[in-house]
DOMIDO-990743 format. One record per residue: residue number from 0; x, y negated, z of N, C-alpha, C in turn. Coordinates in nm, 3 decimals, padded with zeros to 5 digits. Each point is the difference from the previous one (the first is absolute). Layout:
<pts>
  mike       nu       nv       nw      cau      cav      caw       cu       cv       cw
   NUM        X        Y        Z        X        Y        Z        X        Y        Z
...
</pts>
This chain:
<pts>
  mike       nu       nv       nw      cau      cav      caw       cu       cv       cw
     0   15.676  -17.569   03.917   00.105  -00.098   00.029   00.118   00.073   00.063
     1   00.125  -00.033  -00.038   00.117   00.071   00.053   00.008  -00.006   00.152
     2   00.033   00.112   00.062   00.009   00.006   00.146   00.111  -00.092   00.052
     3   00.106  -00.020  -00.079   00.109  -00.089   00.042  -00.051  -00.142   00.019
     4  -00.089  -00.045  -00.090  -00.058  -00.134   00.012  -00.087  -00.008   00.125
     5  -00.080   00.103   00.023  -00.090   00.000   00.116   00.078   00.005   00.131
     6   00.117   00.062  -00.001   00.081   00.004   00.122   00.060  -00.137   00.030
     7   00.027  -00.077  -00.106   00.053  -00.135   00.022  -00.108  -00.096   00.047
     8  -00.125   00.030  -00.033  -00.113  -00.085   00.040  -00.101   00.089   00.073
     9   00.037   00.042   00.119  -00.076   00.102   00.072  -00.141  -00.045   00.037
    10  -00.021  -00.129   00.010  -00.132  -00.052   00.037  -00.099   00.009  -00.115
    11   00.050   00.000  -00.124  -00.085  -00.014  -00.117  -00.106   00.111  -00.014
    12   00.034   00.128   00.018  -00.102   00.104  -00.016  -00.114  -00.011   00.101
    13   00.026  -00.058   00.116  -00.102  -00.010   00.103  -00.086  -00.125  -00.016
    14   00.053  -00.101  -00.067  -00.068  -00.129  -00.009  -00.068  -00.021  -00.136
    15   00.067   00.038  -00.108  -00.047  -00.035  -00.134  -00.142   00.049  -00.032
    16  -00.034   00.128   00.023  -00.136   00.044  -00.037  -00.110  -00.080   00.069
    17   00.016  -00.024   00.131  -00.102  -00.076   00.071   00.001  -00.146  -00.045
    18   00.117  -00.053  -00.029   00.009  -00.139  -00.047  -00.074  -00.016  -00.131
    19   00.018   00.093  -00.092  -00.071  -00.005  -00.128  -00.151   00.007   00.024
    20  -00.040   00.092   00.086  -00.143   00.019   00.031  -00.062  -00.129   00.055
    21   00.072  -00.066   00.090  -00.054  -00.118   00.065   00.004  -00.123  -00.091
    22   00.107  -00.014  -00.078   00.011  -00.116  -00.088  -00.109   00.004  -00.106
    23  -00.018   00.116  -00.065  -00.106   00.011  -00.100  -00.137  -00.013   00.069
    24  -00.007   00.049   00.124  -00.126  -00.009   00.075  -00.044  -00.143   00.026
    25   00.092  -00.095  -00.002  -00.038  -00.140   00.021  -00.083  -00.053  -00.116
    26   00.001   00.071  -00.113  -00.079  -00.041  -00.117  -00.141   00.057   00.001
    27  -00.031   00.086   00.097  -00.132   00.062   00.004  -00.107  -00.101   00.041
    28  -00.107  -00.008  -00.075  -00.110  -00.091   00.038  -00.084   00.063   00.112
    29  -00.065  -00.085   00.076  -00.095   00.042   00.103  -00.133  -00.069  -00.028
    30  -00.105   00.038   00.071  -00.129  -00.068  -00.022   00.006  -00.150   00.025
    31   00.093  -00.044   00.088   00.008  -00.141   00.036   00.104  -00.079  -00.081
    32   00.095   00.072  -00.064   00.111  -00.073  -00.062   00.046   00.071  -00.126
    33   00.023  -00.078  -00.106   00.050   00.057  -00.125   00.142   00.049   00.020
    34   00.037   00.103  -00.072   00.135   00.053   00.010   00.104  -00.094  -00.056
    35   00.113  -00.013   00.074   00.107  -00.088  -00.046  -00.037  -00.146  -00.004
    36  -00.101  -00.040   00.076  -00.045  -00.140  -00.003   00.110  -00.095   00.045
    37   00.086   00.044   00.090   00.106  -00.086   00.051   00.104  -00.034  -00.104
    38   00.008   00.081  -00.107   00.096  -00.029  -00.105  -00.071  -00.031  -00.132
    39  -00.129  -00.031   00.009  -00.074  -00.047  -00.116  -00.053   00.105  -00.094
    40  -00.006   00.129   00.042  -00.048   00.104  -00.091  -00.152   00.013   00.001
    41  -00.061  -00.008   00.119  -00.146   00.007   00.014  -00.060   00.125  -00.065
    42   00.051   00.115   00.041  -00.049   00.128  -00.052  -00.137   00.029   00.061
    43  -00.103   00.022  -00.081  -00.135   00.021   00.054  -00.013   00.133   00.073
    44  -00.097   00.006   00.089  -00.023   00.118   00.084  -00.026   00.124  -00.084
    45  -00.065  -00.016  -00.114  -00.031   00.114  -00.086   00.125   00.068  -00.054
    46   00.112  -00.069   00.003   00.125   00.056  -00.050   00.079   00.074   00.108
    47  -00.057   00.011   00.118   00.072   00.066   00.109   00.051   00.139  -00.038
    48  -00.081   00.086  -00.063   00.051   00.134  -00.034   00.124  -00.002  -00.088
    49   00.008  -00.095  -00.094   00.117  -00.009  -00.087   00.124  -00.040   00.079
    50  -00.016  -00.096   00.091   00.113  -00.044   00.081   00.045   00.112   00.093
    51  -00.098   00.069   00.058   00.033   00.111   00.090   00.074   00.110  -00.076
    52  -00.048   00.033  -00.119   00.067   00.101  -00.081   00.143  -00.038  -00.032
    53   00.022  -00.127  -00.034   00.136  -00.047  -00.029   00.087   00.009   00.126
    54  -00.057  -00.036   00.114   00.074   00.008   00.125   00.044   00.143   00.030
    55  -00.092   00.093  -00.019   00.030   00.140   00.027   00.106   00.053  -00.096
    56  -00.014  -00.035  -00.128   00.096   00.047  -00.099   00.140  -00.052   00.025
    57   00.013  -00.129   00.028   00.132  -00.058   00.025   00.062   00.054   00.128
    58  -00.083   00.026   00.101   00.051   00.057   00.124   00.053   00.140  -00.023
    59  -00.070   00.079  -00.080   00.047   00.136  -00.029   00.131  -00.002  -00.077
    60   00.018  -00.099  -00.087   00.129  -00.015  -00.069   00.111  -00.025   00.102
    61  -00.027  -00.088   00.097   00.099  -00.030   00.103   00.031   00.123   00.084
    62  -00.104   00.078   00.033   00.020   00.122   00.077   00.088   00.098  -00.078
    63  -00.028   00.014  -00.129   00.079   00.090  -00.083   00.147  -00.039  -00.004
    64   00.027  -00.129  -00.007   00.137  -00.049  -00.004   00.073   00.023   00.133
    65  -00.075  -00.008   00.109   00.061   00.010   00.133   00.001   00.143   00.055
    66  -00.064   00.093  -00.071  -00.019   00.134   00.054   00.128   00.070   00.046
    67   00.114  -00.014  -00.070   00.121   00.069   00.046   00.037  -00.029   00.144
    68  -00.025  -00.122   00.048   00.034  -00.035   00.137  -00.104   00.049   00.100
    69  -00.122   00.025  -00.046  -00.106   00.046   00.089   00.017   00.145   00.041
    70   00.073   00.077  -00.079   00.006   00.145   00.022   00.070   00.038   00.129
    71   00.079  -00.091   00.056   00.089   00.040   00.108  -00.063  -00.012   00.138
    72  -00.117  -00.059   00.012  -00.067  -00.003   00.130  -00.079   00.129   00.022
    73  -00.028   00.035   00.127  -00.068   00.128   00.028  -00.146   00.000  -00.046
    74  -00.033   00.089  -00.092  -00.132   00.005  -00.061  -00.089   00.111   00.056
    75   00.046   00.074   00.100  -00.082   00.111   00.050  -00.132  -00.054   00.056
    76  -00.101   00.085  -00.003  -00.135  -00.039   00.044  -00.050   00.101   00.102
    77  -00.059  -00.050   00.108  -00.057   00.085   00.105  -00.151  -00.026   00.010
    78  -00.072   00.089   00.067  -00.145  -00.022   00.017  -00.035  -00.129   00.072
    79   00.096  -00.055   00.075  -00.028  -00.124   00.073  -00.035  -00.114  -00.095
    80   00.056   00.003  -00.121  -00.025  -00.109  -00.095  -00.148  -00.007  -00.037
    81  -00.063   00.115  -00.019  -00.142   00.002  -00.036  -00.085  -00.044   00.119
    82   00.036   00.047   00.117  -00.076  -00.038   00.120   00.005  -00.150   00.021
    83   00.120  -00.057  -00.009   00.016  -00.145   00.017  -00.073  -00.075  -00.110
    84   00.003   00.051  -00.122  -00.071  -00.066  -00.109  -00.149  -00.005   00.022
    85  -00.058   00.109   00.050  -00.145   00.005   00.025  -00.037  -00.092   00.116
    86   00.076   00.009   00.108  -00.026  -00.091   00.115   00.019  -00.145  -00.044
    87   00.100  -00.022  -00.084   00.031  -00.136  -00.044  -00.112  -00.065  -00.077
    88  -00.069   00.075  -00.087  -00.107  -00.063  -00.078  -00.118  -00.036   00.090
    89  -00.025   00.081   00.101  -00.108  -00.033   00.095   00.033  -00.129   00.074
    90   00.125  -00.012   00.044   00.041  -00.121   00.071  -00.004  -00.122  -00.092
    91   00.053   00.015  -00.121   00.008  -00.115  -00.092  -00.139  -00.053  -00.033
    92  -00.089   00.090  -00.042  -00.135  -00.043  -00.038  -00.074  -00.058   00.119
    93   00.010   00.065   00.115  -00.072  -00.046   00.119   00.046  -00.138   00.043
    94   00.130  -00.022   00.001   00.053  -00.129   00.043  -00.034  -00.108  -00.101
    95   00.010   00.031  -00.129  -00.033  -00.099  -00.103  -00.146  -00.043   00.008
    96  -00.087   00.095   00.030  -00.142  -00.032   00.005  -00.035  -00.087   00.122
    97   00.090  -00.008   00.098  -00.022  -00.088   00.115   00.023  -00.147  -00.035
    98   00.071  -00.025  -00.112   00.026  -00.137  -00.046   00.069  -00.083   00.108
    99   00.099   00.060   00.064   00.069  -00.067   00.111   00.076  -00.125  -00.045
   100   00.052   00.004  -00.123   00.078  -00.115  -00.047  -00.084  -00.128   00.003
   101  -00.122   00.007  -00.051  -00.086  -00.118  -00.002  -00.047  -00.036   00.141
   102  -00.034   00.100   00.078  -00.054  -00.026   00.134   00.105  -00.055   00.096
   103   00.127   00.037  -00.019   00.103  -00.041   00.095   00.086  -00.116  -00.051
   104   00.019  -00.009  -00.132   00.089  -00.104  -00.053  -00.070  -00.134  -00.022
   105  -00.127   00.002  -00.042  -00.072  -00.125  -00.023  -00.009  -00.087   00.126
   106  -00.033   00.058   00.116  -00.012  -00.085   00.120   00.129  -00.067   00.043
   107   00.115   00.054  -00.041   00.127  -00.060   00.042   00.068  -00.077  -00.115
   108  -00.077  -00.031  -00.104   00.049  -00.084  -00.107   00.091   00.067  -00.101
   109  -00.005   00.132  -00.009   00.083   00.072  -00.096  -00.083   00.057  -00.115
   110  -00.109  -00.066  -00.031  -00.088   00.047  -00.106   00.066   00.003  -00.136
   111   00.105  -00.081  -00.020   00.067  -00.003  -00.130   00.063   00.134  -00.035
   112   00.032   00.078   00.102   00.059   00.132  -00.022  -00.097   00.090  -00.076
   113  -00.130  -00.024   00.020  -00.101   00.086  -00.061  -00.003  -00.011  -00.152
   114   00.057  -00.106  -00.053   00.000  -00.017  -00.146   00.120   00.065  -00.068
   115   00.090   00.058   00.079   00.121   00.062  -00.054  -00.024   00.149  -00.021
   116   00.041   00.050  -00.114  -00.008   00.144  -00.024  -00.141   00.054  -00.012
   117  -00.091  -00.080  -00.054  -00.138   00.047  -00.017  -00.005   00.114  -00.102
   118  -00.073   00.105   00.032  -00.013   00.114  -00.091  -00.086  -00.037  -00.121
   119   00.022   00.072  -00.108  -00.076  -00.028  -00.122  -00.146   00.040   00.015
   120  -00.025   00.108   00.075  -00.138   00.050   00.022  -00.072   00.025  -00.132
   121   00.074   00.042  -00.101  -00.059   00.020  -00.134  -00.074   00.134  -00.005
   122  -00.129  -00.006  -00.022  -00.084   00.119  -00.011  -00.030   00.026  -00.147
   123   00.067   00.096  -00.063  -00.019   00.022  -00.144  -00.142   00.046  -00.035
   124  -00.068   00.059   00.097  -00.135   00.051  -00.027  -00.103  -00.113  -00.009
   125   00.036  -00.117   00.051  -00.086  -00.118  -00.013   00.036  -00.082  -00.123
   126   00.127   00.003  -00.038   00.046  -00.089  -00.107  -00.007   00.063  -00.139
   127  -00.003   00.132  -00.007   00.001   00.067  -00.129  -00.124   00.086  -00.018
   128  -00.057  -00.005  -00.118  -00.115   00.085  -00.031   00.042   00.144  -00.030
   129   00.119   00.017  -00.050   00.049   00.133  -00.034   00.043   00.076   00.125
   130  -00.071   00.108   00.029   00.035   00.080   00.117   00.138   00.063  -00.015
   131   00.034   00.041  -00.122   00.130   00.062  -00.024   00.113  -00.098   00.028
   132  -00.017  -00.124  -00.045   00.103  -00.102   00.024   00.012  -00.031   00.149
   133  -00.115  -00.009   00.068   00.000  -00.030   00.143   00.070   00.110   00.079
   134  -00.034   00.125  -00.030   00.065   00.112   00.069   00.148   00.008  -00.035
   135   00.033  -00.033  -00.123   00.140   00.003  -00.041   00.083  -00.102   00.078
   136  -00.055  -00.121   00.014   00.076  -00.100   00.075   00.005   00.034   00.148
   137  -00.108   00.055   00.053   00.003   00.039   00.141   00.107   00.106   00.023
   138   00.014   00.094  -00.093   00.103   00.102   00.011   00.140  -00.063  -00.004
   139   00.016  -00.101  -00.087   00.128  -00.071  -00.007   00.028  -00.072   00.131
   140  -00.103  -00.064   00.054   00.014  -00.073   00.128   00.037   00.096   00.112
   141  -00.063   00.118   00.000   00.028   00.099   00.102   00.143   00.053  -00.014
   142   00.045   00.014  -00.123   00.137   00.043  -00.025   00.099  -00.102   00.056
   143  -00.029  -00.127  -00.022   00.086  -00.104   00.056   00.005   00.006   00.151
   144  -00.119   00.016   00.061  -00.008   00.004   00.145   00.072   00.120   00.061
   145  -00.022   00.117  -00.058   00.045   00.123   00.064   00.134   00.053  -00.051
   146   00.042  -00.044  -00.120   00.122   00.055  -00.057   00.113  -00.103  -00.009
   147  -00.033  -00.124  -00.035   00.103  -00.101  -00.022   00.031  -00.081   00.125
   148  -00.103  -00.050   00.067   00.021  -00.087   00.116   00.072   00.069   00.116
   149  -00.036   00.121   00.039   00.067   00.062   00.116   00.151   00.008  -00.010
   150   00.058   00.053  -00.108   00.147   00.006  -00.001   00.067  -00.136  -00.006
   151  -00.054  -00.095  -00.077   00.071  -00.128  -00.010  -00.006  -00.078   00.131
   152  -00.111   00.008   00.072  -00.009  -00.069   00.129   00.085   00.069   00.105
   153  -00.003   00.133   00.003   00.075   00.073   00.103   00.150  -00.012  -00.022
   154   00.044   00.006  -00.125   00.143  -00.015  -00.026   00.047  -00.140   00.037
   155  -00.080  -00.101  -00.030   00.038  -00.137   00.035   00.007  -00.018   00.152
   156  -00.105   00.042   00.069  -00.008  -00.024   00.144   00.095   00.089   00.078
   157  -00.009   00.131  -00.023   00.074   00.095   00.085   00.137   00.036  -00.058
   158   00.009  -00.005  -00.133   00.129   00.030  -00.061   00.097  -00.117   00.006
   159  -00.056  -00.122  -00.004   00.086  -00.119  -00.003  -00.016  -00.090   00.122
   160  -00.118  -00.059   00.018  -00.017  -00.106   00.102   00.037   00.048   00.141
   161  -00.054   00.113   00.041   00.023   00.046   00.136   00.146   00.037   00.023
   162   00.066   00.051  -00.102   00.142   00.035   00.015   00.089  -00.123  -00.014
   163  -00.045  -00.097  -00.079   00.081  -00.120  -00.024   00.025  -00.078   00.129
   164  -00.100  -00.007   00.087   00.015  -00.078   00.123   00.078   00.075   00.108
   165   00.031   00.126  -00.025   00.067   00.080   00.101   00.152   00.002  -00.013
   166   00.048  -00.014  -00.123   00.145   00.014  -00.022   00.040  -00.072  -00.129
   167   00.118  -00.058   00.002   00.048  -00.070  -00.120   00.007   00.094  -00.119
   168   00.051   00.121   00.022   00.001   00.102  -00.104  -00.126   00.085   00.017
   169  -00.113  -00.061  -00.031  -00.130   00.058   00.031  -00.024   00.135  -00.066
   170   00.062   00.023  -00.115  -00.020   00.126  -00.073   00.059   00.121   00.074
   171   00.082  -00.027   00.102   00.057   00.110   00.079  -00.089   00.040   00.117
   172  -00.104  -00.080   00.027  -00.090   00.031   00.112  -00.089   00.118  -00.038
   173   00.001   00.107   00.079  -00.084   00.116  -00.032  -00.148  -00.038  -00.003
   174  -00.073   00.052  -00.097  -00.142  -00.029  -00.009  -00.071   00.053   00.124
   175  -00.083  -00.083   00.061  -00.073   00.038   00.120   00.060  -00.054   00.128
   176   00.124  -00.048  -00.009   00.062  -00.062   00.116  -00.052  -00.143   00.012
   177  -00.037  -00.043   00.121  -00.052  -00.135   00.019   00.058  -00.063   00.125
   178  -00.007  -00.133   00.005   00.027  -00.074   00.122  -00.111  -00.103   00.016
   179   00.013  -00.089   00.099  -00.107  -00.096   00.027  -00.024  -00.092  -00.120
   180   00.107  -00.045  -00.066  -00.015  -00.088  -00.116  -00.075   00.071  -00.113
   181   00.035   00.125  -00.024  -00.065   00.075  -00.107  -00.149   00.019   00.028
   182  -00.035   00.022   00.127  -00.140   00.017   00.036  -00.079  -00.129  -00.022
   183   00.061  -00.114   00.028  -00.065  -00.129  -00.025  -00.023  -00.018  -00.150
   184   00.102   00.031  -00.080  -00.011  -00.011  -00.145  -00.107   00.092  -00.054
   185  -00.012   00.120   00.060  -00.098   00.098  -00.046  -00.144  -00.052   00.011
   186  -00.022  -00.095   00.090  -00.133  -00.059   00.015  -00.010  -00.135  -00.070
   187   00.103  -00.083   00.016  -00.005  -00.137  -00.052  -00.007  -00.004  -00.152
   188   00.082   00.078  -00.068   00.001  -00.004  -00.147  -00.135   00.043  -00.059
   189  -00.060   00.111   00.046  -00.133   00.036  -00.053  -00.108  -00.104   00.030
   190   00.007  -00.064   00.116  -00.098  -00.105   00.032   00.014  -00.115  -00.100
   191   00.123  -00.038  -00.032   00.022  -00.108  -00.096  -00.042   00.041  -00.141
   192   00.011   00.129  -00.030  -00.037   00.049  -00.133  -00.151   00.022  -00.015
   193  -00.070   00.012   00.113  -00.145   00.024  -00.002  -00.071  -00.102   00.090
   194   00.011  -00.130  -00.032  -00.057  -00.101   00.090  -00.151   00.012   00.017
   195  -00.070   00.049  -00.102  -00.145   00.014   00.009  -00.040   00.116   00.091
   196   00.093   00.093   00.023  -00.028   00.116   00.087   00.110   00.014   00.104
   197   00.044  -00.111   00.057   00.118   00.002   00.085  -00.014   00.093   00.121
   198  -00.119   00.005   00.059  -00.017   00.083   00.119  -00.002   00.149  -00.037
   199  -00.067   00.032  -00.108   00.001   00.138  -00.048   00.141   00.041  -00.040
   200   00.072  -00.092  -00.067   00.137   00.030  -00.042   00.090   00.025   00.120
   201  -00.013  -00.080   00.104   00.083   00.017   00.119  -00.021   00.138   00.062
   202  -00.125   00.041   00.013  -00.031   00.130   00.061   00.043   00.114  -00.091
   203  -00.034  -00.009  -00.129   00.029   00.110  -00.092   00.150   00.021  -00.017
   204   00.075  -00.107  -00.021   00.143   00.016  -00.021   00.072   00.042   00.128
   205  -00.053  -00.036   00.116   00.056   00.050   00.125  -00.018   00.151   00.010
   206  -00.117   00.047  -00.043  -00.027   00.144   00.001   00.097   00.075  -00.092
   207   00.025  -00.053  -00.118   00.091   00.067  -00.093   00.144  -00.012   00.046
   208   00.032  -00.106   00.072   00.134  -00.010   00.059   00.021   00.110   00.103
   209  -00.103   00.030   00.077   00.007   00.114   00.093   00.027   00.129  -00.077
   210  -00.068   00.017  -00.113   00.020   00.118  -00.083   00.144   00.005  -00.051
   211   00.053  -00.113  -00.043   00.137  -00.006  -00.049   00.099   00.044   00.107
   212  -00.021  -00.049   00.122   00.091   00.034   00.110  -00.012   00.148   00.034
   213  -00.121   00.054  -00.007  -00.023   00.140   00.036   00.062   00.096  -00.100
   214  -00.019  -00.027  -00.131   00.044   00.096  -00.101   00.126  -00.042  -00.074
   215   00.034  -00.128   00.005   00.119  -00.052  -00.067   00.001   00.034  -00.149
   216  -00.115  -00.013  -00.062  -00.012   00.030  -00.143  -00.082  -00.107  -00.069
   217   00.057  -00.059  -00.105  -00.078  -00.099  -00.075  -00.110   00.068  -00.079
   218   00.017   00.128  -00.028  -00.105   00.075  -00.067  -00.127   00.002   00.082
   219   00.012   00.018   00.130  -00.117  -00.002   00.088  -00.067  -00.137  -00.002
   220   00.080  -00.106   00.004  -00.056  -00.136   00.000  -00.075  -00.028  -00.130
   221   00.057   00.044  -00.111  -00.063  -00.023  -00.130  -00.130   00.079  -00.011
   222   00.001   00.126   00.043  -00.122   00.081  -00.008  -00.109  -00.056   00.091
   223   00.035  -00.041   00.121  -00.099  -00.060   00.091  -00.060  -00.124  -00.063
   224   00.084  -00.082  -00.061  -00.045  -00.123  -00.067  -00.093   00.035  -00.116
   225   00.039   00.102  -00.077  -00.080   00.042  -00.115  -00.136   00.055   00.042
   226  -00.003   00.080   00.106  -00.126   00.057   00.049  -00.093  -00.111   00.045
   227   00.052  -00.095   00.077  -00.082  -00.112   00.045  -00.056  -00.078  -00.118
   228   00.086  -00.035  -00.096  -00.045  -00.080  -00.114  -00.099   00.074  -00.088
   229   00.023   00.129  -00.020  -00.093   00.079  -00.080  -00.137   00.005   00.065
   230  -00.003   00.030   00.129  -00.127   00.008   00.072  -00.068  -00.136   00.008
   231   00.081  -00.107   00.011  -00.060  -00.133   00.004  -00.066  -00.032  -00.134
   232   00.066   00.037  -00.111  -00.060  -00.022  -00.131  -00.131   00.075  -00.015
   233  -00.004   00.123   00.047  -00.123   00.079  -00.007  -00.108  -00.059   00.092
   234   00.043  -00.053   00.114  -00.096  -00.065   00.092  -00.062  -00.123  -00.066
   235   00.082  -00.078  -00.068  -00.050  -00.119  -00.070  -00.104   00.040  -00.104
   236   00.027   00.106  -00.073  -00.094   00.048  -00.101  -00.132   00.042   00.065
   237   00.010   00.063   00.116  -00.121   00.048   00.069  -00.076  -00.112   00.069
   238   00.072  -00.090   00.067  -00.063  -00.099   00.085  -00.030  -00.133  -00.070
   239   00.074  -00.029  -00.107  -00.012  -00.129  -00.065   00.082  -00.109   00.066
   240   00.095   00.036   00.088   00.085  -00.099   00.067   00.115  -00.040  -00.091
   241  -00.033  -00.064  -00.112   00.104  -00.032  -00.097   00.098  -00.105   00.050
   242  -00.033  -00.068   00.109   00.093  -00.098   00.056   00.128   00.067   00.051
   243  -00.003   00.132   00.013   00.119   00.073   00.047   00.099   00.027  -00.112
   244  -00.039  -00.025  -00.126   00.087   00.031  -00.114   00.032  -00.128  -00.082
</pts>
């Protein structure tokens, strides 16, 4: 896409890829609900891999179109990104396994939140007899987790949202600079995006915000995110905690 167009719509490169990912993601079926049921599609659970593949493909198209604007943020990577990523997966898995959302929200009448953003928990090794097909889809799922999700979430949150609340001409705010409003956004937006894991999201994204402030590089944030997601995918394969995916 021409850089002149992207300069006129500076928000688009940071928002569009994640928007595509989330909009198509609303069509994904879960064990409790058919995909697209709210708009009358009723996509069966067995079709989850096809919907996920379409979501990943369309998101990559959006990333390709927006790539010229992504090049200008600092992409350097330091060892801190790997350290934060490893610590992050321990925190995420540990907090999720505590099931704090159900234990704390149900008693105060906020149980309806638990039905928002439910993971697909699709285990291809249970649904498919072909080992090759199951491993192939797991590899695709891992690619989505570790390669596609980290940059689109980090660019949206740290490239756009956190800078947007700091200055009217948000694109002039140096990456890594924060104020009180940006710090609130750094926690609130991920919590809203991960309602099923809100406590884990609050802790994990706070940790990566610390990394952002320390190194002032979106490359570090993306690598930390990728390391956490990759290790989480491998943990799911080992432990059988498919509710995490």
